[in-house]
C-alpha positions in Angstrom: -21.7 33.7 -6.5 -25.2 33.5 -7.9 -26.2 29.9 -8.5 -27.6 30.6 -12.0 -24.3 32.1 -13.4 -21.5 30.3 -15.2 -18.0 30.2 -13.8 -15.6 32.2 -16.0 -12.5 30.3 -16.9 -9.2 31.0 -18.6 -6.8 28.3 -20.0 -3.0 28.7 -19.9 -1.3 26.2 -22.1 -2.8 25.4 -25.5 -0.9 22.2 -26.3 -1.9 18.6 -27.0 -4.1 18.1 -23.9 -5.9 21.4 -24.1 -8.5 20.4 -26.7 -10.5 18.1 -24.3 -10.6 21.0 -21.8 -11.8 23.4 -24.4 -14.6 21.0 -25.0 -15.5 20.7 -21.3 -18.3 23.5 -21.4 -20.2 21.3 -23.9 -20.5 18.7 -21.1 -20.4 20.9 -18.0 -22.5 24.0 -18.5 -21.3 25.6 -15.3 -18.1 26.4 -17.1 -17.5 29.3 -19.6 -14.0 29.6 -21.2 -13.5 33.3 -21.9 -9.7 33.4 -22.7 -6.7 31.3 -23.5 -3.0 31.9 -23.5 0.3 30.2 -24.5 3.9 31.2 -24.9 3.3 30.4 -28.6 0.7 33.0 -29.5 -0.1 31.2 -32.8 -1.1 28.1 -30.9 -3.3 30.2 -28.6 -5.0 31.9 -31.5 -5.5 28.6 -33.3 -7.3 27.0 -30.3 -9.3 30.2 -29.7 -10.5 30.1 -33.3 -11.2 26.4 -33.3 -13.2 26.5 -30.1 -14.7 29.9 -30.5 -13.0 31.4 -27.4 -13.5 35.2 -27.2 -9.8 36.1 -26.5 -6.4 34.7 -27.2 -3.8 36.6 -25.2 -0.6 36.6 -23.3 -0.3 34.8 -19.9 0.0 38.2 -18.2 -3.1 39.6 -19.9 -5.1 36.5 -18.9 -4.1 36.7 -15.3 -5.0 40.4 -15.2 -8.5 39.7 -16.5 -10.9 40.5 -13.6 -13.7 38.4 -15.1 -11.8 35.1 -14.8 -12.4 33.1 -11.6 -10.6 29.8 -12.4 -7.4 29.4 -14.3 -6.8 25.9 -15.9 -3.1 25.4 -15.9 -2.0 23.1 -18.8 1.6 24.0 -19.0 4.5 21.6 -18.9 5.2 20.0 -15.4 8.3 22.0 -14.5 6.3 25.2 -14.5 3.1 23.9 -13.0 3.9 25.5 -9.6 5.1 28.8 -11.1 2.0 29.4 -13.2 -0.2 28.1 -10.3 1.3 30.6 -8.0 0.9 33.4 -10.5 -2.8 32.6 -10.8 -3.2 32.7 -7.0 -1.3 35.9 -6.7 -3.7 37.3 -9.3 -6.6 36.4 -7.1 -7.8 33.4 -9.1 -8.4 29.8 -8.1 -6.3 27.4 -10.2 -6.9 23.9 -11.5 -3.8 22.3 -13.0 -2.7 19.2 -14.9 -0.8 16.6 -12.9 1.5 16.7 -11.1 0.7 19.5 -8.7 4.4 20.5 -8.7 7.8 18.9 -9.1 9.1 19.6 -5.5 7.3 19.3 -2.2 8.3 22.8 -1.2 6.6 24.2 -4.4 3.4 22.3 -3.6 3.4 23.5 0.0 3.9 27.1 -1.0 1.1 26.9 -3.5 -1.4 25.5 -1.1 -0.4 27.9 1.7 -0.8 30.9 -0.7 -4.2 29.7 -1.7 -5.3 29.3 1.9 -4.2 32.8 2.8 -6.1 34.2 -0.1 -9.2 32.0 0.4 -8.8 30.6 -3.0 -9.0 27.0 -4.4 -6.3 24.7 -5.8 -7.4 21.7 -7.8 -5.4 19.2 -9.8 -5.8 16.4 -12.3 -6.3 13.6 -12.6 -10.0 13.7 -12.4 -10.6 10.3 -14.0 -11.5 8.9 -10.6 -14.8 10.9 -11.0 -15.7 8.9 -14.1 -18.3 6.2 -14.1 -15.8 3.3 -14.0 -13.9 4.3 -10.8 -17.0 5.7 -9.1 -18.7 2.3 -9.6 -15.7 0.7 -8.0 -15.8 3.1 -5.1 -19.5 2.4 -4.6 -18.9 -1.4 -4.6 -16.1 -1.1 -2.0 -18.2 1.3 0.2 -21.2 -1.1 -0.1 -19.0 -4.0 1.2 -19.0 -6.0 -2.1 -15.4 -7.3 -1.4 -15.6 -7.0 2.4 -12.7 -5.2 4.0 -9.9 -4.1 1.5 -6.7 -5.8 2.5 -4.4 -5.3 -0.5 -4.2 -3.9 -4.0 -2.0 -4.3 -7.0 -1.4 -1.5 -9.6 0.8 -1.6 -12.7 1.5 0.6 -15.7 4.2 -1.0 -17.8 5.1 -0.2 -21.4 8.1 0.8 -23.4 7.7 4.6 -23.3 6.3 7.3 -25.4 9.1 8.0 -27.9 7.4 5.9 -30.6 4.3 8.0 -30.7 4.7 11.4 -28.9 5.8 14.3 -31.1 8.2 15.7 -28.5 9.0 13.0 -25.9 12.2 14.3 -24.4 10.5 15.7 -21.2 9.1 12.3 -20.3 12.6 11.2 -19.4 13.5 14.2 -17.3 12.9 15.0 -13.6 9.3 15.6 -13.0 8.2 13.0 -15.5 9.2 9.4 -16.1 6.6 6.7 -15.6 6.0 7.6 -11.9 5.4 11.3 -12.3 3.7 11.0 -15.7 1.3 8.1 -15.0 1.6 7.5 -11.3 -0.9 10.2 -10.4 -3.7 8.3 -12.2 -3.0 5.1 -10.2 -2.2 6.7 -6.9 -5.3 9.0 -7.1 -7.5 6.0 -7.9 -6.1 4.0 -5.0 -6.6 6.9 -2.6 -10.1 7.5 -3.9 -10.9 3.8 -3.2 -9.0 3.2 0.0 -7.8 6.5 1.5 -4.4 8.0 2.2 -1.0 6.3 2.4 1.1 6.4 5.6 4.4 4.7 4.5 6.3 3.5 1.4 9.4 1.6 0.3 10.6 1.0 -3.2 13.4 0.2 -5.7 14.1 2.1 -9.0 16.3 1.9 -12.0 17.2 3.4 -15.4 17.4 0.5 -17.8 18.2 2.4 -21.0 20.3 5.5 -20.4 19.5 6.8 -23.9 16.3 6.6 -26.0 16.0 7.1 -29.7 12.9 8.9 -30.9 11.0 6.9 -33.6 8.0 9.4 -33.9 7.8 12.5 -36.1 8.9 15.2 -36.3 12.1 14.4 -34.3 12.7 10.9 -35.6 16.2 9.7 -34.9 17.0 12.2 -32.1 18.6 10.7 -29.0 17.2 11.4 -25.5 19.4 11.4 -22.4 17.4 9.7 -19.6 17.7 11.6 -16.3 14.9 10.0 -14.2 14.0 6.5 -13.1 12.2 4.5 -15.8 11.2 1.5 -13.6 9.8 2.0 -10.2 8.6 -0.9 -7.9 7.0 0.3 -4.7 5.1 -1.0 -1.7 2.4 1.3 -0.1 1.1 0.9 3.4 -2.3 2.6 3.7 -3.7 4.3 6.8 -6.6 1.8 6.8 -4.1 -1.2 7.0 -4.2 -2.2 3.3 -1.0 -2.9 1.5 -0.5 -2.2 -2.2 2.2 -3.0 -4.7 2.9 -0.4 -7.4 4.9 -0.9 -10.6 5.5 2.0 -13.0 7.7 1.3 -16.0 8.8 2.6 -19.4 11.2 -0.4 -19.7 8.8 -3.3 -20.4 7.9 -4.5 -23.9 4.7 -6.2 -22.9 2.8 -7.5 -19.9 -0.5 -9.2 -19.1 -1.2 -7.8 -15.6 -4.4 -5.9 -14.6 -4.1 -2.2 -14.3 -5.4 -2.3 -10.8 -7.0 -4.9 -8.6 -8.3 -4.5 -5.0 -8.4 -7.6 -2.8 -10.8 -7.8 0.1 -11.8 -10.3 2.8 -14.9 -11.3 0.7 -13.7 -10.9 -2.9 -11.6 -9.3 -5.7 -12.4 -6.2 -7.7 -10.7 -5.6 -11.1 -10.5 -1.9 -11.8 -10.5 -0.3 -15.2 -7.6 1.7 -16.6 -7.4 4.8 -14.3 -6.4 7.0 -17.2 -9.9 6.5 -18.6 -13.4 7.3 -17.3 -15.3 4.1 -18.2 -15.2 0.4 -17.5 -15.1 -2.5 -17.6 -15.4 -3.4 -13.9 -15.2 -7.0 -12.8 -16.1 -8.5 -9.4 -15.4 -12.0 -8.1 -16.9 -12.8 -4.7 -15.7 -15.5 -2.3 -16.8 -18.9 -3.4 -17.5 -17.8 -7.0 -15.6 -19.5 -9.8 -15.2 -16.6 -12.2 -15.5 -12.9 -12.5 -18.7 -11.1 -13.4 -18.8 -7.8 -15.3 -20.6 -5.2 -13.2 -22.9 -2.6 -14.9 -21.6 0.9 -14.3 -23.7 2.8 -11.7 -22.4 6.3 -12.6 -22.3 8.5 -15.6 -19.4 10.4 -17.3 -17.9 7.2 -18.9 -16.5 8.9 -22.0 -13.4 11.2 -21.9 -14.7 13.8 -19.4 -11.5 15.7 -18.5 -12.8 18.9 -17.0 -15.1 17.2 -14.6 -12.7 18.1 -11.8 -12.9 21.8 -12.8 -16.7 21.6 -13.0 -16.8 20.0 -9.5 -14.6 22.8 -8.2 -16.8 25.4 -9.8 -19.9 23.9 -8.0 -17.9 23.7 -4.8 -17.0 27.4 -5.0 -20.8 28.1 -5.0 -21.7 25.8 -2.1 -18.6 26.1 0.0 -17.9 22.3 0.2 -14.6 20.7 -0.5 -14.0 20.0 -4.2 -13.0 16.4 -4.9 -9.9 16.7 -7.1 -8.3 19.1 -4.6 -4.8 20.3 -3.9 -4.4 18.5 -0.7 -4.9 15.1 -2.4 -2.6 16.1 -5.2 0.0 17.2 -2.7 -0.3 13.8 -1.0 0.2 12.1 -4.3 3.3 14.3 -4.9 4.6 13.3 -1.4 4.1 9.6 -2.1 6.0 9.9 -5.4 8.9 11.8 -3.9 8.9 9.3 -0.9 9.2 6.4 -3.4 12.3 8.0 -4.9 13.7 8.8 -1.4 13.1 5.2 -0.2 14.9 3.7 -3.2 17.8 6.0 -2.7 18.1 5.4 1.0 17.2 1.7 0.9 14.6 2.1 3.6 11.0 2.8 4.4 9.8 6.4 4.4 7.0 7.7 6.6 4.7 10.1 4.8 4.5 13.6 6.3 1.2 14.4 4.5 -2.2 13.0 4.4 -5.6 13.9 2.8 -9.3 13.2 3.1 -10.7 10.4 0.9 -12.8 12.3 -1.6 -16.5 12.1 -1.3 -18.2 9.8 -3.9 -20.4 11.4 -6.5 -24.1 10.8 -6.6 -25.0 7.6 -8.5 -27.3 9.3 -11.0 -27.2 11.7 -13.9 -27.1 14.8 -11.6 -24.1 14.1 -9.3 -24.2 17.6 -7.9 -27.8 17.5 -6.9 -27.1 18.2 -3.3 -26.1 21.7 -4.4 -29.3 22.3 -6.4 -27.5 22.2 -9.7 -28.2 20.2 -12.8 -25.8 19.7 -15.6 
């Protein structure tokens, strides 16, 4: 691929999350969205008109377009693997929203198909590439807290039925707090401390039914079919131990989103569902935290940075950072947490992944490839 050409992209799934991806070429000029598709053609046409996309079409037409190199898969979780596989079979690399798949076998098949076809699989979340978490990664790599020995991660609220227009899927297999929000927290922990080797956990469903209080489905009752409170312990390959709590059963809490504890200090991490700060550091012997200026860019909502990084990686041949192997490891961790709770034991992880390379700490993070955004 010539280094002075844009990467042609198609989007499948034109729902709520799609707008930020349609905006991505305004931030990352390596991307050019040429088509979009949805099972609801009116929705696809509306997004195409709003964002000046040349073509709104069916999924089949988009996959058949020889111009498209990367498909962005923004469908609902239960069809992530199906659409991803269709893109691979059509000869296109695919970048999907999280999770990579629902079942491990689906994720394995997707990665194997991509390897055989010399194509790429990428997956959200890409928030770890934002300025907040990249600053944290740099601090850890620079030894600001010494050797990481432990971490704490918590996402606890009372669920999305009071704000999401169609919240039923959040309470079905493939969602719940672990599969919906866990990928942000687990990906951030892996980006900072590397892969996990073993887990144990407990889970529960506190409220078997949920009543929707948002519009347009106000008053509808949801049957809950997946755990809504998950408490896990993660043993990392580097020896660190993390506690993880994911819950839709809690009315309020005052815990940090993530903290990493080292032999020489404590690092308080910003919300991993965002791209910015604040970042706080308290070193040994210091009496209070200090806010640390962010060292990296992309601190606003920069969803699409993972796709841009993959586009640059396609040109240079290097590994892209928000890659399928890490997303599969996250999927493996989540499934292992469920398995551990069901069996009442520890579960050894069968997968692993490389800790993603940090971005350059300047306004041109892909400078090693001779590309400027």
